[in-house]
C-alpha positions in Angstrom: -0.4 -1.6 17.6 -1.4 2.0 16.6 -1.2 5.2 18.5 -4.2 7.6 18.6 -2.3 9.9 16.3 -1.9 7.1 13.7 -5.6 6.1 14.0 -6.8 9.7 13.5 -4.5 10.1 10.5 -5.5 6.8 8.8 -9.2 7.1 9.5 -9.7 10.8 9.2 -11.5 10.9 12.6 -10.6 13.7 15.0 -9.3 12.7 18.4 -12.3 14.2 19.9 -14.7 12.2 17.8 -12.8 9.0 18.5 -12.9 9.5 22.3 -16.6 10.4 22.1 -17.4 7.2 20.2 -15.4 5.1 22.7 -17.1 6.8 25.7 -20.7 6.9 24.4 -20.9 3.8 22.3 -18.0 1.6 23.3 -17.3 0.9 19.7 -13.7 -0.2 20.4 -11.7 -0.7 23.6 -8.1 0.4 23.2 -5.3 -0.9 25.5 -3.8 1.6 27.8 -0.2 1.9 29.0 0.8 2.7 32.6 0.6 6.3 31.6 -2.9 5.9 30.2 -1.9 6.3 26.6 -4.2 4.5 24.2 -3.0 1.9 21.7 -5.2 0.3 19.0 -5.1 -3.1 17.4 -5.3 -3.9 13.6 -8.9 -4.9 14.2 -9.7 -1.6 15.9 -8.2 0.2 12.9 -10.3 -1.8 10.5 -13.5 -1.3 12.5 -12.9 2.5 12.9 -12.2 2.8 9.2 -15.5 1.1 8.3 -17.4 3.2 10.9 -15.9 6.4 9.5 -16.8 5.6 6.0 -20.3 4.5 6.8 -21.1 7.5 9.0 -19.8 9.7 6.2 -22.4 8.0 3.9 -25.2 8.8 6.3 -25.4 5.9 8.8 -25.9 7.0 12.4 -23.0 5.9 14.7 -25.5 5.0 17.4 -27.0 2.3 15.1 -23.8 0.7 13.9 -21.2 1.2 16.7 -21.5 -2.2 18.2 -21.6 -4.2 15.0 -18.8 -6.5 14.0 -16.4 -5.7 11.1 -18.2 -8.4 9.1 -21.6 -6.8 9.7 -20.2 -3.4 8.8 -18.8 -4.7 5.6 -22.3 -6.0 4.7 -23.5 -2.4 4.9 -20.5 -1.2 2.8 -21.0 -3.9 0.2 -24.7 -3.2 -0.4 -25.2 -2.2 -4.1 -26.2 1.5 -4.5 -29.7 2.0 -5.8 -28.6 4.5 -8.4 -26.7 1.9 -10.4 -23.4 3.9 -10.1 -20.8 2.4 -7.9 -19.0 4.5 -5.3 -15.8 3.9 -7.1 -17.0 5.1 -10.4 -18.5 8.2 -8.8 -15.2 8.8 -7.0 -13.1 8.5 -10.3 -15.5 10.7 -12.1 -15.0 13.4 -9.5 -11.2 13.0 -9.5 -11.0 13.3 -13.3 -13.2 16.4 -13.3 -10.9 18.0 -10.7 -7.7 16.9 -12.5 -8.9 18.3 -15.8 -9.1 21.8 -14.1 -5.7 21.3 -12.4 -7.5 21.2 -9.0 -4.9 18.8 -7.5 -5.9 19.8 -3.9 -9.4 18.5 -4.7 -8.0 15.3 -6.0 -6.0 14.8 -2.8 -9.1 15.6 -0.7 -11.1 13.0 -2.6 -8.5 10.3 -2.3 -8.1 11.0 1.5 -11.9 10.8 1.9 -12.0 7.4 0.1 -9.3 6.2 2.6 -11.9 6.4 5.4 -13.9 3.5 3.9 -11.1 1.1 3.2 -8.5 -1.0 4.9 -5.0 -0.4 3.4 -5.0 -3.4 1.0 -8.6 -2.7 -0.3 -7.6 1.0 -0.7 -4.7 -0.1 -2.9 -6.7 -2.6 -4.9 -10.0 -0.7 -5.3 -9.0 2.9 -5.3 -5.3 3.6 -6.0 -4.5 1.0 -8.7 -7.7 1.7 -10.7 -7.3 5.4 -10.5 -3.6 5.2 -11.7 -4.6 3.0 -14.6 -7.5 5.3 -15.5 -5.3 8.4 -15.5 -2.5 6.6 -17.4 -5.0 5.5 -20.1 -6.3 9.1 -20.5 -2.7 10.3 -20.9 -2.0 7.7 -23.6 -5.2 8.8 -25.3 -3.9 12.5 -25.1 -7.1 13.4 -23.1 -4.9 14.8 -20.3 -1.5 16.4 -20.4 1.8 15.0 -19.1 1.7 17.7 -16.4 -1.7 16.6 -15.2 -0.6 13.0 -15.1 2.6 13.9 -13.1 0.5 16.0 -10.7 -1.8 13.1 -10.0 1.0 10.6 -9.6 2.8 12.8 -7.1 -0.4 13.3 -5.2 -0.8 9.5 -4.8 2.8 9.2 -3.9 2.4 11.8 -1.1 -0.6 10.0 0.3 1.0 6.5 0.2 4.3 7.6 1.7 2.3 9.3 4.6 0.4 6.1 5.2 3.6 4.0 5.2 5.3 6.4 7.7 2.2 6.1 10.0 2.0 2.3 9.7 5.7 1.6 9.9 7.0 0.3 13.2 10.6 -0.7 12.9 11.6 -3.6 15.1 14.2 -6.3 15.1 11.4 -8.7 16.0 9.7 -8.1 12.6 10.7 -9.5 9.3 12.0 -6.8 6.9 11.5 -6.0 3.2 13.5 -3.7 1.0 11.9 -2.2 -2.1 13.7 -1.0 -5.3 13.8 -1.0 -9.0 17.1 -1.5 -10.9 18.7 0.8 -13.3 16.7 1.5 -16.4 13.4 0.9 -14.6 11.8 4.2 -13.6 8.2 2.9 -12.8 8.0 2.8 -9.0 4.3 2.6 -8.1 4.3 -1.2 -7.9 7.0 -1.3 -5.3 5.5 1.7 -3.5 2.1 0.1 -3.1 3.8 -3.1 -2.1 5.6 -1.3 0.6 2.3 0.0 1.9 0.8 -3.5 2.0 3.9 -4.8 3.8 3.9 -1.9 6.3 0.2 -2.7 7.1 1.3 -6.3 7.9 3.9 -4.9 10.3 7.0 -5.6 8.2 10.0 -3.4 8.7 10.1 -1.6 5.4 13.0 0.0 3.6 11.9 1.9 0.5 14.8 2.8 -1.8 12.8 3.9 -4.8 13.4 3.6 -8.6 16.2 3.4 -11.0 19.0 2.3 -8.7 22.4 0.6 -9.7 22.6 -2.9 -8.4 25.8 -2.0 -6.4 23.7 0.5 -4.4 20.9 -2.0 -3.8 23.4 -4.7 -2.7 25.2 -2.2 -0.4 21.9 -1.3 1.2 21.1 -5.0 1.7 24.4 -5.7 3.4 23.8 -3.0 5.9 20.0 -3.3 6.4 19.9 -7.1 6.1 16.3 -7.4 4.8 14.7 -10.9 4.7 13.1 -10.1 1.3 14.2 -7.9 -1.5 11.3 -6.8 -3.7 12.4 -5.7 -7.2 9.9 -4.0 -9.5 10.2 -4.4 -13.3 7.4 -3.0 -15.4 9.0 -2.5 -18.9 8.5 -5.6 -21.0 10.9 -6.6 -22.4 13.3 -5.1 -19.9 16.1 -2.9 -21.1 19.5 -4.5 -21.4 20.8 -2.3 -18.7 18.1 -3.5 -16.4 18.9 -7.2 -17.2 22.6 -6.6 -16.4 21.9 -5.0 -13.1 19.3 -7.8 -12.3 21.9 -10.4 -13.0 24.2 -8.8 -10.5 21.5 -8.7 -7.9 20.7 -12.4 -8.4 24.4 -13.3 -8.1 24.4 -11.5 -4.8 21.2 -13.2 -3.8 22.7 -16.7 -4.4 25.5 -15.9 -2.0 23.3 -14.4 0.8 20.3 -15.2 2.9 18.1 -12.7 1.2 15.1 -13.9 -0.8 14.4 -11.9 -4.0 10.9 -11.3 -5.2 10.5 -10.0 -8.8 7.3 -8.3 -9.7 5.8 -6.7 -12.8 5.4 -7.3 -16.5 9.2 -7.1 -17.1 9.7 -9.7 -14.4 7.2 -12.1 -16.0 9.1 -11.6 -19.3 12.4 -12.4 -17.7 11.1 -15.6 -16.0 9.6 -16.8 -19.3 13.0 -16.5 -21.0 15.0 -18.0 -18.2 15.4 -21.8 -17.9 16.6 -22.1 -14.3 14.6 -22.4 -11.1 15.9 -20.9 -7.9 14.9 -21.2 -4.3 15.9 -17.6 -3.5 14.2 -15.9 -6.5 10.5 -15.9 -7.0 8.0 -14.2 -9.4 5.2 -12.2 -7.8 2.3 -12.2 -10.3 0.1 -9.4 -8.9 -0.8 -7.5 -5.8 -3.0 -10.2 -4.4 -0.2 -12.7 -4.8 2.2 -10.3 -3.0 -0.1 -10.0 0.0 -0.6 -13.7 0.2 3.2 -14.4 0.0 3.9 -11.7 2.6 1.4 -13.2 5.0 2.9 -16.7 4.6 6.3 -15.3 5.2 5.2 -13.9 8.6 4.4 -17.4 9.9 7.8 -18.9 9.5 10.2 -15.9 9.3 10.7 -14.4 12.8 13.7 -12.2 13.3 15.7 -12.8 16.6 15.2 -10.2 19.3 
């Protein structure tokens, strides 16, 4: 369940607008505590996100307030008459702002896009494509390292804010820990995975990138996550990374933690290993991660 503060942060709606929509159009009906505090469901968040995006694009709230999420998605999925997709127009605006070092404008555009997407779709359709686009432009020397770093840090701020708003730590929820081992400095894969897991109500522990295996193991012993998600982008992985991964896997074989390896480096590692393990699995992409995380929720309930 989400508080009104979390809803306004995630949708971009003001509290006043949200209350007016509820009062005038009955678009959602939040639950109320004994002290009359509102709490919103995942479905409420999804519907309000769709409504915010559609009204921003010119649809009258009075005409769409009582439609279902599926009906609202049909409005959202209609092809634009101009032939230019909303995503391509967004990326065009972002790149124009980035080329002039207008990082505040980039952040504004990315936050506006958030209004029209649920967390997973925002990752898949906005964040990942924009990161790839900016990375490609850097490799082509069309933008500077400084511009690429500014944009990456902009996305990191947005994602960490979303994670903090979604995260509801509870011993009743399964837990995931996210890290990359020593020698692996690419963290966006685990960062976006953490966002998806938080949206599914996992308790999330984000350690970040380039950590010694001893530190990750120590964190696991104290935090006791059900799943340890390890990102490995470099392919082939560095020898240092392999050494620390082997130490993590040795720990995993002696504990109850499942280990999920993700990224091009993880695929390379699996291709060159000849053993199969019940506690270590390859995650092939972000869709696969979401699907596995959903499956885990059904049979992994932490004791209260």
